[in-house]
N, C-alpha and C positions, 0 to 999 in steps of 0.2 A: 889148664891151670887156673882158669877163671873160678871154678868152684873148689879148687884145691882138693879134688877128688877124681881119680882116673875113671870112676864109674859114671860120672856125670856125662850124659849124652841124651839126645832127643828121645830115645826110647825109654830111658829111665825117668826122664823128667815128665813124661806123659804127653809130650808134644806130638810125637808120631801117632799115638793112639787118638789124640784129639783131631789130627788131620784126617785120619781114616774115618772117624765118626762124622766129621764135617762133610766129607765126600759121600758117606752113606746117607746122611740126612738130605743132602742135595739131590741124590739120585732118587731117594724114596719120595720126596715131596714133589720134585719137578718131573720125575719120570724120565730124566735125561740119561742116555746111555754113554755119551762120550762128549768131549769138548771142553770148553773153557769153564762151563758151569761146575763140573766136577773139580777142576783146579781151584775155582773160586771158593767152593765149599770146603775143600781141603785147607786152603789158606786161612779162611775164616775160622775153621775148627782149630787149627794149630795156634792161631793168634789168641783165640778165646782160652784155649787150654793153657797157654803160657801165662796169660794175664791172671787167670784163676789160680794157678799154682803159685804164682808170685804173691797174690793177695792173701791166700790162705797161709802160706809159709811166713809172710811178714806179720800176720796177726798172732802167730805163736810166739809168745814173749820169752819163755824159758829156754828153748832149744837154740842151738847155734843156727844162724841163718842158712848156712850151706846144708847142714844136716836136715833141717826142717824142709828146705826146698826139695831135696832128694826124696825124702819120705813122702811128702805130699804129692810129688810128681808120680811116684810109684803107685800110690793108692789111687789117685785120680786116673792114671793110665789104665789100671785094672778095671775101674768103673767104665771108662770110655770103651774099652774093648768088649766088655759085657753088653753094653747098649748096642754097639755095632753088630755083635753076633745076633742079638735079638732082631735088629732091623733086617739083617741079611736073611735070617731064618724065616721071617714073616712075609717076605716078598720074593718068590722064586723067579719072577721075570727079570729082576735086576741083579740076581745072584751072579750070573756069568759075567756081565759087564763090570760089575764092581770087583769081582775076584780077579779078573784080568788087570784092572787098574791097580789093585793092591799089589800084584806081582810085579808090575812095571812093564809098560809097553810104549814104544814110540810109533806104533801103527797109526797112520793117518795124521801124523804131526808134521808141521812145516815151520816156515819162518814166522808165521803169525803168532805162534806160541812164544818164540824168542822175543818178539816185540812186546808181548804181554808181560814178560818178566824183566825186561831190560830196565825200565824205570825203577822198580823196587830194588833191583840188584845194585844199580848205581847209587841210590839213596843209602842202602845198607853199607856199601863200601865207604861212602863219604862219612857216615856216622862212625864207622870203625876207625877211620883216619882221625876223627876228632878225639876219640877216647883212647887212642893208643898209649899215650903217656900215663894216664890214670891206670890203665890195665897193667902197665909195667910196674907201677907202684903196688898194685894189688897182688902182684906175684910174690911180694915179700910178706903177705898176710894181711888180713882185714884190719888188725890193730895198727900195724905199721902204716898202712895206707891212710887210715883215718887220722893218725897223728900227723901225717904229711898234708892234710887238707882235702883228702878225697872223700866225697860223699858216697859211701859204698852202696847204700840202698839205691840212690839215683843212678849210679853207674851200672849196677846190676840190672835195673829196669831198662836202661838204654841199650845195653848189650842184648838183652832178651828181645827187645823190640826189633833191633837190627837183624 
């Protein structure tokens, strides 16, 4: 309900494609086949993709914020997927490890990975707890939430960061 559109999800917003691109760049540059560096690259790619989509959608003055966000996310997601395909095609040695990572695997994972995501997860839950009331107000629509004192742009950015 945050975007008032049932189609809004990380794949449509370009976040998933940004994460895959970040992991691909990490593997291509570092030559790493597994471990936290792929996860770090994926996290950085997702974060950059989310921020870039938000910035581009915010700069579009005429369109509704939600519509612009979804359209920019779809377009940038296609661009990220194309760049990822080029990176995978250009380097056969990392193709298999990256392909297995993209399909999802828990092979070789343990509690150290849980410790890696524990702090960001706790911070995200705390941020969501702070913005729970403004999100309830946003459920009534952007205009209604704005009239009740909610800064919709700042709230949207905070939720995307979380």
